[in-house]
N, C-alpha and C positions, 0 to 999 in steps of 0.2 A: 504494500500500500504506500502510495506517495503522499507525503505531507509537506505542504508549502508554508514556510514561516512568514515570508514577506507580507502576503495579504493580511494575515492575522495581526501583524505589527501595525500595518497601516490602519486597519479597522479600529484597533485599540487607540491609536494616536488620534484618530479622527473623532471617534464618538465617546471615548472615555478618558481623555487626557485629564479632565478635571476631577475624575472620580478616584484616582489613586496617584500615589507618588512612588516611583521606583528609587529606592535608596541603594546607591552603589557602595561597594566595599563592605558588605554585610559582615557582622562579627567583629568590627573594629571599634564600636561605640558602646557605651554603657551609661545607664541613668535615664531618667525621664525629664525632670525639671533641672536638676544639676547634672549635666550631661558631658561626658568626655569622649574624645575620639583619639586613639593613639595611632602612630604611624612610624615607619622606619624599620630597617633590618639590622641584624647584629653586625654585619660587616659592610653596611652602606655608609653614606656620609654622616649619618646621625640618626637619632631617634627622638621622638617628641610627642606632644599632646596638645590638643585644643580643648579648652574648658569653656563650656557655654552654660549660662545660667547662674554664674557667680553673682551674689548681691553686690550692688554698688556701695561705695563709701566704706569699704573694708580696708583698713591699713594692712599692707602686705609687703614684706621685704624678700629680696632674693635669698638672704641668709636663712630665713625660716624654711624655705623650700630646700635649700642646699643641705640643711641639717638632716632631713630625712633621706635625701639622696646619698649622703655620705655613709649612712648606716646600711644602704643597699649595695654600694659599689663593690666591685671585685677587688682582689688583692689585699684584703684586710688582715688575713692571717693564714697560717699553714693549712687550715681546713676549708679554705675557699679557693676559687680559681685564682691563679697568679696573674691573670690579665690585668695590666696596669692602666686603669682609666681614672682620670680625675672626676669625670662625670659633672663637669661644671655647667650649671644650668644658665641658659640665656632666656630672659623674658622678652618676647617680641611685641606683645600687644596687650591691651586691656587694662593698663595702669597709667596714671598720671606720672609726671616726672618725680613727684614726691612720694610715690608708692601707694596711691589710693585707687582701688578698683573702680571702674566706670560703668560696669554692667554689660560691657561688650565682651566677646570671646577673648580669653587669655591664651595666647600661644606661647609654648615653651619648647626649647630644643636643647639637646645635649649632643655635642659632636663626638663621633667615634675617633679615637686617636691611636689605639694600640691593637687594631685588628691584624691578624696574621692569616690571611686567606690561604696561603700556601700549605698550612697544616691540613687543609681539607682538599685542596685542588691538586696537590702534587703526589697523591697516593691513592690507595684503594677506596678511601672514603668518598671520592668523587663519584664512584659508580655503585658502591655497595651501600645498602641500607643498614643503619645502626639498629640493632634489635631494641624494640620497645620505644624507639624514638619516633618523632613525627615525620622523618624522612619519607617513608613509604606511603603514608596516608596523604601527605601533601602532594606527592607525585600522582597518586591515584585520583585525587580531587582536581588538581589544576593541570596535570600533564606537564608541569615544569616546576622546578623548585629552586630556592636560593640555597645552594650547597654550602657555601662558606658560612660557618657560624650558626647554621640552622635557620637563618632568615627570621621570619616572624615567630617561629616556634621557640626561639631563644629567650631565655629569661631577661635578655637585654631590653626586650619590649616593655618590661614592667617599669622601666624608668619613667615613662609617661604616667603610669598609674600612680607611682609614688609621688611624683611632682604634684599631680592633681590632688592626691590624698593629703598632701601637706596643707593645701588651701582648705579642703574639707575639714581637716583637723582644727584649723584656726576658727572656722565658722562655728563648729560644735562647741569649742571651748568658750567662745565669746557669747554664744546663745545661752548655755546653761551649765558651763563648767564641765562639759562632757569630756572625759578622757578615754582614749582608745589605746590600750597597751597589750602587746603580745609577748610570749616567751616560748622557748623550747621546753615542752613538758615531757617529751619522751623521745629517746633514741633507741630504736629496736625495742628491747624489753626493759631498758633502764628508764625509770620514771621519776620525775621530780616529786619529792615527798613533802617539803616544808615551804609551800608558797601560800601566803595569805592573799587571796584575790582582792581583798578590800584595800590592801595597803602597799603592795609591791610597787616599785617605781621603775621608770625607764633606766635610771642609774643602776638599780639592782640588776636589771636585765643585761645591761651593757658592761657589767663589771667583769665578765669573762668572755672568751671568744666563742663559746658555745651559745651564749645568750640564754642561760638558764639562771634565774635568780636564787636557786637553791645551790649554794657553792659545793656542797658535798656531792650532790647528784651530778653537777656540772663536771666535776673531776672524773667521775666514772664514765660519763658520756664522752668526754674528750679522749680518754684512753681507748674506748671502743672505736671512735671515729679514726684515731691514729692507726689503730691496729688494721682496720679495713683499708685505709688509705695506702698504707705501705704495701699492701697486697695488690695494688692496682685496681681496687674494687671500690664500690660506693655503698652508701648506707642511707636509710630513711628514718622517719619518725613522725612526731606529732607536734604541731604548734597550737597553743591555747591562746585565745584572745579574749580580753575582758573589756567591756565598755561600761564605764561608771557614769552615774548621774544622768542617765538617759530618761527623759520624762515618759510617763505612761501615755499610751495612745498611738505610738508610731506603728505603721504597718496596717494592712487591710485584710479582711476575711477572704477566704477562698484562694484565688490565684496569686494575689500579691501579698501573701503572708510575709512578715518580716524575716522569719527564718528561711523561707523559700528564696527571698531576694538575697539574703546573706549567703545561702548555699551556692546560688549561681555565681555570685561575686567571687567567692573563695575558690570554687571549683574551676574558675576560669584561669587561675594562676598556674603557670607551668609546673608540672610534676605533682599537682594536687590530685589525690585519688580517693579521698573520703572526707565526709563532713558530719559533725555531730552538733546538735544544739542542746545545751544543758547536759543532762545525764546521758542523752543519746541512746546508743545501743545498751549501755549498762542499765538503763531504766527498764528494759524488758525483763530483767531478772527479779524485779520487785513486784509486789502487789499494788493495787491502787491505793490502799491505805498507807503503804510505805512510801509510795512515789509522790502522792499529792503534797503540794505546798500549802499547808494550812495558813489561813489568814489570821491576823491580829491587828489591834490598833496600837500604834506607837504611843506610849504614854507621854512622851515629850512633845511630839509634833502633832499628834492626833490623826496622822495619816494612816491609811490602810497599808499594811506591809505583809510579807510572807515570812513564816518562821524558818523555812528552808528555801533553797533556790535550785531545786532539781529541774525546774522548767527552763533554767538559764535566762530568766528575765523576759520570757516571751510566752504568752498563753493565748490560744486561739488565733495565733498569727500576729498578735498585737503586743507591744512592749507593756510591761506592768510596773515599771519604775524601779525594779531591782537591777542588779548588775546583769548585763547581757554577757553570757559566757558561751563561746563556741570552741570547737576543736577541729583542726584541719590536718588530715593525714597526707604526708608527702612520701612518694616512692623514692627508692634509691635512684641516683642520677643514671640515665641510660648509657652515656658514653663512659666506658671503663677501659682500663689498660690491659685487660685480659682478652684472650682469643675467644670469639664467639662465632657460631655458625649463622650465616645469613645468605642473602641472595643479592645479585646485582640487578641493575635496572632492566637488563635484557633477559633476566630469569636464570642466571647461572648460579649454582650453589658454590659459595666460597667461605673462607674464614676471614674474620676481620678483627683487628686490634685497634681500639680507638686511639687517636693521636690528638694533639692540641692541648689546650688548657681548659680544665673543667672542674667543677666543684665535686669533691668526694662526698659531700653532704650539703644539700641545699638549705637545710634548716636555719642556720644563723642568718643568712641573707633573705630568707623568706619572711622573717619577722616584720620588717617595714612594708613588705608587699601585702601581708595579711592585714596589718593595721590600716594601710591605705584603702583596701577594698572594703573593709568594715566601715571606715570613716565615710567613704563615698556613698555607701548604701544608706547609712544613717542620715547624712545630710540631705540626700534625695527624699528619704521618707519624711524627714522633718519638714521639708518644703511642701510635700504633698499634703501633710497634715495641716499646715498653715493655710494652704489654698482651699482645702475642702471643709475642714471642721472649725477653723478659727477665723474665717473671713468676717463673721458677725459675732459679736460678744454674746455669751450666755447670760441672758437677763433674768433667768429663773431665780426665785428666792433661794437663799442658801440652803434652807431645809429641803428643797426639792432637787438639789443637785447631788450627784454621787460624792461620797466622802473623798477628799484628795488621796491620791494613791502614789506610793513610791518614796524613794529616799530623799528627794530634793524638794518636796512640797510640805506644806503644813496647813492645819486647819486653824482658822481664826479662833483664838481663845483656847487652843489646845484640844485635847481629847474631850469628846462630848460625854457628859455624865448621863447615865440612864438609871432609872429606878430599878431596884432589885425585882426580879420576876421569879416565877416558879422555876425550880431547877429542872434540868433535863434538856436534851437536845431538841432543836426545832425540827418538827416533822415537815419534810418536803416531798410532795408528790411529783414524780418525774415521768414524762411520757415522751421519750425521744426515739428516733429511728435507730 
């Protein structure tokens, strides 16, 4: 059967041009109101991002963005890739000369300086696919790929996300003192034991090259990473991210649940293979009685709080004002220095040993990446909440409003006093599907 494309295209352009918009470069943008688009390849001239939807009149400096990029850049320690890049950001648009955002797109670029394309082009990696890497699937999708450095599949693409995330971080802090902090919580089977998610700081996280605030566990993790690295192999683990002071009400029911948006955001990071919100899969081992976060009224603020936080700060897809806690699993780096069986582009079976400079463990540099994606998701959700639910003030009498909920709000006059009633639980009749 013959199928002609041209008439169909003409028909669509003639009769339906106003009915839809074709967005080119699908998969390179994230967000709805606060929206970013990243661009560039690992071994191209540079990588960058365009940020649209940033509020005007925000004071922003290059140094604030550079701080997060410095935590992401390569060459930081023996357990990261030795590629030597300064990752100096250039802000091209969207700010006044004195550093005030003007509400228009903010364009940022980082020039590539230390790429070594010969590590890929002058050997078998030019024609053979690296096992578990995006080499083969990019070729299958596009019929062509950027061989040197992995192109868009390289973690170098995340520079744009981290730069944009630094702006999101500042908006969140200015709005409600919201903090977004991540740390390495697990390397293989070695798990951090003594981390207080209410109090740990960025300085605690950055106090060692593993980026685990539990010093004793960090030493064990480092030993394991070094052991694997010296074998020409790689290793994976888990990053935990905590967002503090997030107000209740962010996120929407059904398809735009906050944890669903966070999952997509974090699973889009290179090498991410798993996501948990709150207790995640561990919660499946508990009963409802054990897993439920019981409510209480904070005696000081009068706000509704939860006694535990197994939900990870999200219930029904909407933030409840407690700490948002997520976990992201990262696989071992695909490119390793040991021989592996693979095939070439033309279908010949060969053996391949990875060359070039690569992270033996992506976890330490994944910290600012996870923080960035969580911050971007939260600032977008915050703007959606402002647009839909806070456009008009709630003029209902105080007694007709729900009790304030979460860690950052309080009830006028403190906790409400109630008269003593008959003892025993309230009976609730439930009829749900």
